[in-house]
Each structure stands twice: as structure tokens, then as C-alpha cells.
N, C-alpha and C positions, 0 to 999 in steps of 0.2 A: 503495501500501499502506498511504503512510501515513497519508492520509484516514481506508480505511480503520479500522486504530487509534484516529483521534481516533472513530470513530464508537461504534467496538465498540471493546469488550477481546479482548488479544491470546489468551485462552485463549477467547474463542467460536469467533473465526476457524482457530485451530490444531483444537480437538472439531469445524467445519464438512468443513475438510479430510482430517479423519480416517474419518469418516460416507463420503466421500464414497469414498475410498478403500475401506473394507468393504462398505460398497452394490456400489462398482459390482464385486468380485469373488463376494458373495453369490446376488448379482441375477442371476449366470451360471445359476447351477443356481435359483433359485426359475424366473426362466421357460420354462426349459429342461425343467423338472419338468409343468411349469403346474402350478405354487401361486401363483401370485399371488396368490387368496385367501385361503389361505390366512396370508400375510405379513402382508394386511390385516386379516383375522381375528380373526390374531394379536394385531395391535396396538393393538384398536378393542375385547377383548377384556381387555386389559391394563388398561382401562378399569376394571373393577374393584378390583385393585390398588392402582390409584394413592388412588380414595374410601377404601379402609380405610387405607393409609396415612395419607393428610390427617388423616383422623375420629380416628384412636387413635395414632401413632406422629408422627414427627417427619421418616420416613427413604420417604415413600413410594416413590421408585424401586425402592427393595430387594424393597419390595412385587408392586410392579410384575412386577416381574422373575418373585418364587419364583412368583406369578399364569401367568403368560405359557407359566413352564413344563412349569407344573401344566399347564397349557391346551396343550402340545405335546408332552406323554407321552403323555395323554387323545386327541388323534386318534392318536399313533400306538397307540395301544393297542383302538381302532374300529377301525382297518386292518387290522390283523396278526390277529387276535381275531375284532369281530365283523362280517368282515368289509366295511366302509363304506366306502367310497370315501370320500378326503380332501374330495374340496368338501361332499360330502353328509353326514359328520362337523364340519366346518364349520360347515355352516350348521346345526347341530345344538348347538356347545359354546358357538360365538360370539355369539352374539346372549342366550343365558341366562346369561353373566356379561357382554356390553356392557348390560343389562338391569337386571342388581342389581348396578354400575356404577352408571346411571342414579338408582336408589330411591338409594343410600345415599351418595351426592350435595347429593339431596334432601333426605333424611329427614336429615343432616347438618351442613346448614346449611354448608355448603362453598363459601365466597371464593368469588369473579368470575375475580376476577385470577388467580387460582391456579389454576380450572378453565382459562380460556384459557389459561395457559401448556402445557399438555400436552394440552389440541384444536389446540390452536396452532402451538406452541415457540415458547420465548423465550431470544433468543443471551442478554440480559445477565442470563441465569440458569445461565447455567457456570459451573461452577469451576474449577481446576486439578485436580480428585479425579477430575473427569466424565473431561478430558481423557488423565491414566493412564491411568486402567480402559479409555476409548476405544483407547488402546495398546496396553495387552496384549493386548487381544480384536481387533487389528489380529495382535501375534502372532503372535496362538494360532490367527487363519485359513491369514495367511503358514505355519507349519509343517504345519499338515496336509495346507495344498492341497500342500504339496511335499512331502510323509512317505507321503503317501498320495493321489499325483494318478492314477493307474492304478489303483485302485478304488475313484474317487470319478466321474472320466468314465465309469468301465463303467453304473454305475448308476445314473446320471446320462442315460445313452440307451439305456439298457440293462439292466432291472435284472435281470426271468430270467435272462437269460441269466450275469448279474453274480454272482446264486445261484447257480446252475447248477456254475460255475467256481467254488466253494468259500465265498464273502467271505457274512460274515455280513451280510445287507441291511437286515434287521431296525434293526440298530449303530448302520451306520451312518447309513441314513435317522432317530434316532432323536436320535444321538449331532449331525444337522441340524440337526434342528428345534429341537435346545433350542440349541443357538450362535442360532439365525434370533432365535431368540425373547427370545435379551436383549439381541440388537445392533439389535432391533427395542425392543424397552423404552429404551434411552441413544439412539435415536432423537427420541425423543417430543422430550424434552425440550426441542429445538434446531429439530425440526423438525415436529416432532406428529402427535396421533394422527390426525387427517383423512389426511396428505397423505403419512407417512409411507414409502406403499407404492412411490409414484413411484418414488421413486428407487434403488427393487432393478428395477422393469421398462424407466422409460423409456429405459438409459442400453444396455443389451441389444438393445431391439430397435435400437437404431440403430447402435449395433455389428454385424451381423449386416447391416449394409445394405455393412459395411468390411470386415470379416472376410475373411480368404478359409478359416481354420481354427480353431479351437475354441480355441488359446491367445494368436488375435489378436481373436479377442471380450473374453477377458476381460481384455486391453490396453486395445483400442476401450471399454468400457465403461466403466473406472476411468476414465483419461483424460475421458470424457464428465464422466463423472462431479465431476471437479475441475473441468476446464473449465465445469461451472453450478455449482454450488457459488463460482468466482473471479467468476464475471462476477454471480450474486448476489449476492456481498460486496461488489463495486461502486456494482450497483442502489442497495443497504441504504443505500447513504453517502452517497446523493445522493435517494432516497423514502423519507419518513417511513413504512414499513409494518413494524411491530408484529410481521404473520404472519411471519418469515427464512423457513419453505417455501414458503408462496405465490412467494417471488419463487424463490426456487433450481425449481421447478414452469414456470414461468414462463417463464428460461432455457434449463432443459434444455428444452422442446416448439420452442425459436424454433429449437435448433442441431437436432435433432432434423429439424423443415420444412426445413429449407439443407441438411441431407446427402440427407433426399430428393427436392428436387430435382436433385441432381448425380451422383449417385448409384444404382443398381437393385439390391435385399435378392441378396443373393447365391447 
């Protein structure tokens, strides 16, 4: 751990661990609701907010959050009002916003290193205010999960049955997507647009080989992400790789392959 701190600021280490915890929890719902493509689309679509922020303001993350939230609300609207399936909706919204972001980045002549930070992540760009924000998000996720556990689980596995039982599915799903959007944008600064989805997906696939019930899926998903991030932090102290997200993916997939060798999916 001393070697890690010597190579990386402590704020970066704290942010990486917090991201592992948050994505380990939310990833369970992303995968079980078959919305992996949506998380990837939100990540890429938020590039429009990053572009606007870098060109006109000094707060690209805040603009990216705003764009991601608008994108999530648009997806929920298309699903509920226009009867468009989530994967089709993201196929409409995501390319449009991603394309606008790329156009703005070219027109605005954004410096290469600034673009690279958001595309591939940069641990050295993480500051303590980012850590505080992530800590607050983790607290919100934990409180909501504990308070509305029954409703969330029911909606995840059978939204129609939940609706018949008087649960306002649209409100829960919209709130979930807004929260997911905020988390994705906060993760981008650390692991990048390109690889952020891996934090939501790989750990859950791994957890399903080990878990016997839903609560165990949550537990093993979080543990997988934490171990992946810690292993990546160890690797980054000896391997001079700028894109930290790539090390997380390599470590995460390595852990998944080991688990697949010794366990059968339940």
C-alpha cells in the first residue's frame, strides 16, 4: 500500500475503491435488468456534456452529469410514452449525443490530453472533492437499497408484477437511471468513457458463479470489484500505464476466468 501511495495520490486510491463499491451494487441491477447497453450508451452520450463543459465552462463533469441525466429522462420517456424498448431508445439517443460531442470537440479544438482524460481516465486528475461526492453517492445508494429493498428487487425481476402490486415502477426506474447516470459520469474521470461499463458488468457475471441468492450476488459483485481495483492499483505501481481503466478490466477479467475455472454458474 505504501508503494501505491508513492505512485498515486491518496485521493485517487480512495476514489477507485468507492467506485468499486458503488458500481458493484448498481451493476447487479444493470445486468439483471438487461441494461448493460444503456450504461454504455449513457457513458458515451455524456461526452457531449464534457465537450460543452471543456469549451465554454470550467466544470465539464457538472455539464456531463446534466447531459447524462437528460439522456436518462429521455430514455424513460421513450419507454413509457412512445412504447420504445430501452435498447432501441438508447440506439436513437446515444449515437446522436455522442456524435454531437465529437463534433464539438473537433470544432472547439479541445486539447488532446483533456480529451484523453475523459476517454480513458486519469487517476492523477482525481481530487478530494470528487472523493466526497462519491462518498455521498455511496451513502445515497446504500440508504435507498436498504429502505426500498423489497420494491427494488421485485421491479428488477418482474416489473409487471410489481406494478400490479401497487408499486410505481416508472418512478423507481426513472430514479434508478438518473442515479446510474450520475455514477457513470463520476466514474468517467477515473476509468474513462470507453471502459466504465466493465465495472457494472464483469463483477456481476462473476458473482453469479458463486452466489446462491440475490443478497449474495450483491456481496460477491462488490467484492469482485474491490479486489479488481486493488489489483489494478498494485499493477499501476509497477506498470506505467496511463489508462487506469484498462488495468481494472484486465484484473477483473482475470479474476472472472479463475472463478469460471473452479465454479459452475448457479
